[in-house]
C-alpha positions in Angstrom: -82.8 -29.6 32.1 -82.8 -30.8 28.4 -81.3 -33.8 28.6 -81.5 -34.6 24.3 -79.5 -31.0 24.1 -76.6 -32.4 26.3 -76.6 -35.8 25.0 -76.2 -34.1 21.6 -73.9 -31.4 22.8 -71.2 -34.1 24.2 -71.8 -36.4 21.2 -70.3 -33.4 19.3 -67.3 -33.0 21.5 -67.2 -37.2 21.3 -66.9 -36.8 17.9 -64.1 -33.8 18.7 -66.7 -31.5 16.7 -66.4 -27.5 17.7 -70.0 -26.4 19.5 -70.0 -22.9 19.3 -72.1 -20.4 21.7 -72.4 -17.0 22.9 -71.6 -15.2 26.0 -74.7 -13.3 27.2 -73.8 -10.4 29.3 -77.2 -8.1 28.3 -80.8 -8.5 30.0 -82.8 -8.8 26.7 -84.1 -12.1 26.5 -84.5 -11.9 22.7 -80.6 -11.9 22.6 -81.0 -16.1 23.6 -84.1 -15.9 21.5 -81.7 -15.3 18.4 -78.6 -17.6 19.7 -81.5 -20.6 19.8 -83.1 -19.5 16.0 -79.5 -19.7 14.3 -78.9 -23.2 16.4 -75.8 -22.2 18.4 -75.3 -25.0 20.6 -74.9 -23.3 23.8 -75.4 -20.1 25.7 -73.4 -19.0 28.7 -75.2 -16.7 30.9 -73.2 -14.5 33.0 -74.0 -13.9 36.6 -70.5 -13.4 37.7 -70.1 -9.7 36.0 -72.4 -7.0 35.0 -76.1 -6.4 36.2 -77.9 -9.5 35.1 -80.5 -10.6 37.8 -82.3 -13.8 38.7 -85.0 -12.7 36.6 -82.9 -11.8 33.5 -81.6 -15.0 34.1 -85.0 -16.9 34.1 -85.7 -14.9 31.3 -82.8 -16.1 29.5 -83.7 -19.7 30.0 -87.3 -19.5 29.5 -86.0 -18.3 25.8 -84.4 -21.6 25.6 -86.7 -24.3 26.7 -87.5 -26.9 24.5 -84.7 -26.3 22.0 -81.1 -27.9 21.2 -79.2 -25.2 22.9 -77.8 -25.9 26.2 -77.9 -23.1 28.8 -75.3 -22.7 30.9 -75.0 -20.0 34.1 -72.0 -18.8 34.9 -72.2 -18.2 38.8 -70.5 -15.2 40.5 -68.4 -17.7 42.6 -68.4 -21.6 43.6 -71.5 -22.0 46.0 -73.8 -24.4 46.3 -76.8 -22.2 46.8 -76.1 -20.3 43.5 -75.3 -23.4 41.8 -78.7 -25.2 42.7 -80.7 -21.9 42.3 -79.5 -22.0 38.6 -80.2 -25.7 38.2 -83.5 -25.2 39.8 -85.0 -22.8 37.3 -83.5 -25.0 34.5 -80.1 -24.1 33.3 -78.3 -27.1 31.8 -75.2 -26.7 33.5 -72.9 -24.3 35.7 -69.4 -22.7 34.8 -67.8 -22.0 38.0 -65.1 -19.2 38.1 -61.5 -19.1 39.4 -60.7 -22.6 40.2 -57.3 -23.2 41.1 -57.3 -26.4 43.0 -58.7 -30.0 42.5 -60.4 -29.7 45.8 -62.3 -26.7 44.5 -63.4 -28.6 41.4 -64.7 -31.6 43.2 -66.7 -29.2 45.6 -68.2 -27.4 42.3 -69.2 -30.6 41.0 -70.7 -31.9 44.8 -72.6 -28.1 44.2 -74.4 -29.6 41.0 -74.8 -33.4 42.0 -77.8 -34.7 44.2 -77.1 -36.7 47.2 -75.5 -39.2 47.8 -73.1 -38.2 45.1 -73.6 -34.6 45.9 -75.4 -31.6 48.2 -77.8 -30.4 45.7 -81.5 -29.9 47.3 -84.2 -31.0 45.5 -86.5 -28.2 44.8 -89.9 -27.5 43.2 -88.9 -25.4 40.6 -88.9 -25.6 36.8 -86.2 -28.6 37.0 -88.6 -31.0 38.7 -91.8 -29.3 36.9 -92.7 -27.7 40.1 -92.4 -30.9 41.9 -94.4 -32.9 39.5 -91.4 -35.1 38.1 -89.2 -35.4 41.2 -88.4 -38.9 40.6 -87.8 -38.2 36.7 -85.7 -35.2 37.3 -83.3 -36.5 40.2 -82.7 -39.9 38.4 -81.2 -38.3 35.1 -79.8 -35.2 36.2 -76.7 -36.0 37.9 -75.5 -38.2 34.8 -76.2 -35.1 32.3 -75.4 -32.2 34.4 -72.7 -29.8 33.0 -70.3 -28.5 35.2 -67.5 -26.7 33.9 -64.2 -25.1 35.3 -63.3 -21.5 34.5 -59.1 -21.7 34.4 -58.2 -18.0 35.1 -55.4 -18.0 37.2 -51.6 -19.1 36.7 -51.9 -20.6 40.5 -54.2 -23.4 38.4 -51.3 -24.3 36.2 -49.7 -27.4 38.7 -52.7 -28.4 39.4 -54.3 -29.1 35.8 -53.4 -32.2 35.1 -54.9 -33.6 38.3 -58.4 -31.7 37.8 -58.8 -33.8 34.7 -59.2 -36.7 37.2 -62.2 -35.3 38.8 -65.6 -37.2 37.6 -68.2 -35.2 36.2 -66.2 -32.8 34.4 -66.0 -32.8 30.5 -65.0 -29.2 29.7 -62.6 -26.5 31.2 -63.0 -22.9 29.9 -60.0 -20.3 30.3 -60.6 -17.0 30.6 -57.1 -15.1 29.3 -57.8 -11.5 30.7 -57.9 -12.7 34.5 -55.3 -15.0 33.5 -53.1 -12.8 32.6 -53.9 -10.5 35.4 -52.9 -12.9 37.9 -49.3 -13.5 36.0 -48.9 -9.4 36.5 -50.3 -8.3 33.0 -53.5 -6.5 34.0 -55.7 -5.3 31.3 -54.0 -7.4 28.8 -56.0 -10.0 26.8 -52.8 -12.6 26.4 -49.7 -11.0 28.2 -46.4 -12.0 27.6 -45.8 -15.7 27.8 -49.8 -16.3 28.6 -50.8 -17.6 24.9 -48.5 -20.3 25.2 -49.2 -21.2 28.7 -53.0 -21.6 27.8 -52.2 -23.8 24.7 -50.0 -25.7 27.1 -52.8 -26.5 29.5 -55.2 -26.8 26.9 -52.8 -29.6 25.2 -52.4 -31.6 28.9 -56.7 -31.1 29.1 -57.0 -32.9 25.5 -54.7 -35.5 26.4 -56.8 -36.1 29.6 -59.5 -36.8 27.0 -61.3 -33.5 28.1 -62.1 -30.5 26.1 -61.6 -26.5 26.5 -63.2 -23.5 25.9 -62.2 -20.0 25.2 -63.8 -16.8 24.0 -62.9 -15.6 20.4 -61.9 -11.7 19.8 -62.7 -11.9 16.2 -64.0 -13.8 13.3 -59.9 -14.8 12.3 -59.6 -15.6 15.8 -62.6 -18.0 16.2 -61.0 -19.9 13.6 -57.4 -20.1 15.0 -58.9 -21.0 18.0 -60.7 -23.9 16.4 -57.6 -24.6 14.5 -55.4 -24.9 17.6 -57.8 -27.3 19.1 -60.2 -25.2 21.6 -63.6 -27.3 20.9 -65.8 -24.8 23.0 -65.7 -21.7 21.0 -67.7 -18.4 22.0 -68.5 -16.4 19.0 -67.7 -13.6 21.6 -69.7 -11.5 24.3 -73.2 -10.6 22.8 -72.3 -6.8 24.1 -68.8 -7.4 22.5 -70.4 -8.4 19.1 -72.8 -5.1 18.8 -69.5 -3.1 19.2 -68.1 -5.1 16.8 -70.3 -4.3 14.6 -70.7 -0.8 15.3 -67.3 0.0 15.0 -67.0 -1.5 11.4 -70.1 0.4 10.4 -69.0 3.5 11.3 -65.3 2.8 10.2 -66.9 2.2 6.8 -68.9 5.8 6.9 -65.2 7.4 8.4 -67.3 8.4 11.8 -65.3 5.7 14.0 -64.4 6.6 17.3 -62.6 5.3 20.7 -64.7 5.5 23.1 -63.7 7.4 26.5 -62.9 4.9 29.6 -63.7 7.2 32.1 -67.1 8.0 33.5 -66.7 11.1 34.6 -68.5 14.4 33.1 -66.9 15.5 29.8 -64.4 18.4 30.5 -67.1 20.9 29.2 -69.6 19.6 31.0 -67.9 19.9 34.3 -69.6 21.9 37.1 -67.5 24.1 39.3 
């Protein structure tokens, strides 16, 4: 755990300054190394979707060691075992998907705190310097660990105000695509009325003294989200940024195309 990096990030939020980061979905740890070299405030390693395994996650965490870039892991589901494993190998915090109820947020916080406040087990991994700094780490971990609920369901709407009252939560992150799907608009980033609902929830969270995060979909959207009052701002997912750059270059030379969504063979290659 990088306590100074976490403290620096929280100081920015306290001053209502934006914190910029990258959503990591690809396996190369060089991606996180690039983010660190550019001075990004945070990276999220996505262990919910995609193909990253624990070796990949460990490599991304290692790439950000002894830097001011906070490393978060989005786990696949709320889980004591997944949370403590990510924290044991050096993550600075956890993003927990599909948080709908106050009780779920409370459980997520307990997953990431050592007893008596929580139920995180003490491991002899990187976080404790392989067992050499048990006392030092456990004395500072509960106070500094970052636990971020991911709001991505309309079922969370009536509970968000009370979620803000849970001790140990500084930030909430929104997932517009899943939020839209839960509202009946599957496949849309922000279906009819969803953008307005997310902004209303953002205002509730900000009024409670907490902060909100979201992934931007373009350079213009990044500044729009900042101006709307979001403070944890993702430049984008690494794959999305790469695809965006590829499209821009191909468009410039008149070779851009829309990729096929099907993983089936092309008609000309289909075998009878």
